[in-house]
C-alpha distance (Angstrom), angle and dihedral (degrees) to the residues before:
residue distance angle dihedral
M1 . . .
N2 3.81 . .
V3 3.81 117.4 .
G4 3.79 127.8 -156.3
I5 3.80 117.1 -162.6
V6 3.79 119.8 -164.9
G7 3.80 108.4 -160.3
I8 3.80 116.2 29.7
G9 3.77 102.0 -156.7
L10 3.78 130.0 112.5
M11 3.80 96.7 -50.0
G12 3.79 99.3 35.8
G13 3.79 94.1 40.9
S14 3.80 93.9 47.2
L15 3.79 90.7 48.8
A16 3.80 89.8 51.1
L17 3.81 90.9 53.9
S18 3.80 91.2 49.2
L19 3.81 93.6 46.3
R20 3.80 89.5 56.1
E21 3.80 87.3 69.0
L22 3.83 92.4 61.2
N23 3.80 112.8 91.6
Y24 3.80 93.8 -146.0
V25 3.81 94.4 58.9
D26 3.80 109.2 93.9
K27 3.81 108.4 173.4
I28 3.79 132.3 9.3
Y29 3.78 115.4 -155.3
G30 3.78 124.2 -169.4
S31 3.77 137.1 -154.7
D32 3.79 128.9 -178.7
H33 3.82 133.9 160.6
N34 3.82 88.2 -137.8
K35 3.82 108.9 84.5
E36 3.82 92.5 -159.8
H37 3.80 90.0 53.9
C38 3.80 89.6 52.9
E39 3.79 92.2 50.7
S40 3.81 92.1 47.1
A41 3.81 92.4 47.6
I42 3.81 90.0 58.1
K43 3.82 94.5 43.8
L44 3.80 91.0 49.1
N45 3.81 91.6 46.2
L46 3.79 91.7 -123.4
V47 3.80 92.3 137.6
D48 3.80 134.2 19.5
E49 3.77 94.9 -131.7
I50 3.80 142.8 -0.9
V51 3.80 107.6 -126.0
D52 3.78 141.0 176.7
F53 3.79 121.7 -95.5
E54 3.80 92.8 -102.3
T55 3.80 89.9 62.6
I56 3.81 90.7 48.9
T57 3.82 90.3 56.1
K58 3.82 90.4 58.9
C59 3.81 95.0 56.7
D60 3.80 122.4 108.9
L61 3.81 90.7 -128.2
I62 3.80 124.8 30.6
V63 3.80 117.3 -166.6
L64 3.80 119.3 -164.1
A65 3.80 106.6 -156.3
V66 3.80 97.8 167.4
P67 3.82 134.0 104.4
V68 3.80 116.1 -67.6
N69 3.80 96.2 -101.7
G70 3.79 88.4 52.2
V71 3.81 91.2 51.3
I72 3.80 91.0 55.0
S73 3.81 92.4 48.8
I74 3.80 94.3 47.4
L75 3.80 93.3 48.1
K76 3.80 88.3 62.5
E77 3.81 88.7 58.0
L78 3.81 92.7 52.2
V79 3.80 98.8 61.9
H80 3.80 92.5 111.1
V81 3.81 99.4 52.0
D82 3.78 118.6 126.1
E83 3.79 116.5 -88.2
S84 3.82 88.5 -117.4
T85 3.82 92.5 59.9
T86 3.80 115.6 104.1
I87 3.81 117.9 -147.4
I88 3.79 122.1 -164.5
D89 3.78 133.0 171.0
L90 3.79 129.5 -156.5
G91 3.80 97.1 -150.9
S92 3.80 123.2 148.5
T93 3.80 92.9 -136.1
K94 3.78 119.9 53.0
K95 3.82 112.9 176.0
I96 3.79 97.4 68.3
I97 3.80 90.3 46.4
V98 3.81 97.3 50.2
D99 3.80 89.5 45.7
N100 3.81 89.9 55.7
V101 3.79 101.4 45.1
P102 3.83 107.5 121.2
P103 3.82 108.9 -112.2
Q104 3.82 91.0 -125.2
I105 3.81 90.6 68.6
R106 3.79 103.1 26.9
E107 3.80 91.9 111.4
N108 3.83 90.4 49.1
F109 3.78 91.2 54.8
V110 3.80 126.5 89.0
A111 3.80 114.6 -172.4
L112 3.78 112.8 -149.5
H113 3.78 141.6 150.8
P114 3.81 122.9 -152.2
M115 3.80 107.1 -150.9
A116 3.77 91.5 -146.6
G117 3.78 110.0 105.0
R118 3.78 129.7 139.2
E119 3.79 132.0 -156.0
N120 3.81 93.1 -111.6
F121 3.78 121.1 79.2
G122 3.78 142.7 -167.9
P123 3.84 130.3 58.9
Q124 3.81 91.9 -66.3
A125 3.82 88.7 62.9
A126 3.82 93.2 58.8
I127 3.81 116.2 119.1
K128 3.79 128.4 -175.8
D129 3.80 99.7 -129.2
L130 3.81 98.5 41.4
Y131 3.80 91.4 116.2
K132 3.80 99.7 39.3
D133 3.84 114.1 113.4
S134 3.82 91.6 -1.5
V135 3.79 126.0 121.1
V136 3.79 122.5 -101.0
V137 3.80 117.5 -166.4
F138 3.82 118.8 -150.3
C139 3.80 112.9 -156.9
D140 3.82 128.7 -156.3
I141 3.80 88.4 -10.9
E142 3.81 91.9 168.5
N143 3.82 89.3 72.2
S144 3.81 92.4 61.6
A145 3.80 120.7 86.0
Q146 3.80 116.1 -106.6
L147 3.82 93.6 -110.7
H148 3.79 93.6 55.7
R149 3.77 94.4 38.7
D150 3.80 91.6 53.1
R151 3.81 93.3 44.4
A152 3.81 93.7 52.0
I153 3.80 92.8 44.5
K154 3.81 91.4 50.4
I155 3.80 93.3 49.0
F156 3.79 95.9 50.7
T157 3.79 92.2 41.0
D158 3.81 89.1 53.2
L159 3.81 88.6 49.6
K160 3.82 86.3 60.6
M161 3.79 94.9 -115.0
K162 3.82 125.7 151.0
L163 3.80 108.5 -115.7
H164 3.81 122.7 -143.5
Y165 3.79 130.5 172.5
M166 3.80 130.6 -149.0
E167 3.78 143.8 141.3
A168 3.80 116.8 -82.4
D169 3.82 92.5 -117.9
A170 3.79 92.2 53.9
H171 3.80 92.1 46.0
D172 3.79 92.7 53.9
R173 3.80 94.0 49.5
H174 3.80 92.8 48.4
A175 3.82 91.1 45.5
A176 3.81 90.6 52.1
F177 3.82 91.1 59.9
I178 3.78 100.4 35.6
S179 3.81 102.2 35.6
H180 3.78 116.7 5.5
M181 3.82 99.3 47.1
P182 3.85 93.4 48.2
H183 3.80 89.8 52.4
L184 3.80 92.4 50.7
I185 3.81 91.5 47.9
S186 3.80 90.9 49.0
Y187 3.81 90.7 54.4
S188 3.82 89.2 48.8
I189 3.80 93.0 50.2
A190 3.80 90.5 50.4
N191 3.81 92.5 49.4
T192 3.82 92.2 47.0
V193 3.80 92.5 53.0
L194 3.83 93.3 43.7
A195 3.80 89.7 53.4
Q196 3.81 94.0 50.6
E197 3.80 107.0 31.4
D198 3.80 134.1 53.5
K199 3.79 122.0 -128.2
H200 3.82 93.1 -104.0
S201 3.80 93.4 56.7
I202 3.80 92.3 45.7
L203 3.80 91.7 51.7
T204 3.79 92.6 45.1
L205 3.79 100.6 45.0
A206 3.81 107.4 24.8
A207 3.79 106.3 110.0
G208 3.80 134.7 172.1
G209 3.79 96.5 -65.5
F210 3.79 95.3 54.8
R211 3.80 92.9 41.7
S212 3.80 90.8 51.6
M213 3.80 94.1 48.6
S214 3.79 94.7 45.0
R215 3.83 97.4 39.9
L216 3.81 93.5 95.9
A217 3.81 89.9 58.4
K218 3.82 86.7 77.0
S219 3.81 89.2 69.7
S220 3.81 122.9 112.0
P221 3.83 109.5 -75.7
N222 3.81 92.9 -154.7
M223 3.78 93.3 52.5
W224 3.79 94.6 46.2
E225 3.79 95.0 45.1
D226 3.79 86.0 56.3
I227 3.82 92.8 48.7
F228 3.81 92.6 48.2
R229 3.80 90.2 50.1
Q230 3.78 95.1 49.1
N231 3.81 95.6 44.8
K232 3.80 96.1 37.4
K233 3.81 97.8 130.6
N234 3.80 95.4 51.9
L235 3.80 92.7 39.9
V236 3.81 92.9 53.0
E237 3.81 90.2 50.1
A238 3.79 90.4 51.2
L239 3.80 91.4 48.3
D240 3.81 92.2 49.2
L241 3.79 90.5 54.8
F242 3.80 92.2 44.2
E243 3.81 91.6 50.0
A244 3.82 90.3 51.1
E245 3.81 90.7 51.3
L246 3.81 91.6 46.8
K247 3.82 91.3 47.6
N248 3.80 91.6 53.1
L249 3.80 91.9 50.0
R250 3.78 91.7 46.7
Q251 3.81 91.4 51.2
D252 3.79 91.0 50.9
V253 3.81 90.3 51.5
E254 3.81 92.6 47.5
S255 3.81 91.0 47.8
E256 3.79 91.3 44.7
K257 3.78 92.2 -123.6
W258 3.76 91.1 157.7
D259 3.79 95.9 168.0
D260 3.81 89.2 57.1
V261 3.80 90.3 46.6
N262 3.80 90.1 51.0
N263 3.81 92.2 48.6
S264 3.79 90.2 50.7
L265 3.78 91.4 51.7
K266 3.81 91.9 47.3
N267 3.79 90.4 51.5
A268 3.81 90.0 51.9
N269 3.82 89.0 53.7
K270 3.81 87.7 66.5
L271 3.78 89.8 73.5
Y272 3.77 90.9 73.6
D273 3.79 91.9 50.9
I274 3.80 84.4 70.6
F275 3.81 91.7 58.2
S276 3.79 96.1 45.3
């Protein structure tokens, strides 16, 4: 099986490294609008060759590892691929993508989201085991033809991922609370501190808590702007509920209702019971 990956950053590059471990993957071709990314992908041995888009369209598996708007644009250029070609995307929002898949290739397309990102980005951030033991969510799988459904399921099973299935709408709402809102808050925390503190104070006083909360602010601005735009409705709902929770806690602090503050903190501790 020959694989063509469009977008050779963290997600695409890491997938390429993992796919090399599968004995049925023959060649991995790469394509990226960023010339430096292409050069790095070759130097880092992420892909076997950088090729033009026409070559990508002839691969058995096409992976779209670009921002959501880019996925939608590229799908329109894939309407003439062979019916045996499987197309997948790695986007963090799914509903707008599945709604914009050209009908000619809807059965070729498998919508999925590997929940395996990191805050670093670019080809140099790629790591072989990024996907291993992480969750991958398949969305609206019933709209994909059996051949492509089975191929995608086999690949991500062989990559040792945990497979889950849900509707695109449900995925996007859950992602807004569990992924997209935390990223937005992390950016806001970073901007708040940068506006109030000088570099010396940040370096001197920033400990584990601040580093953990601001870590996501290292993520690609272009990618996350795109995600926020495409999942705006769900993200705004999540932020409204977060702001209400934050307002209540702030009021309890201002009013010195320390028992209520303590109860709120204890309730938040329950989150980590889920992970244990």
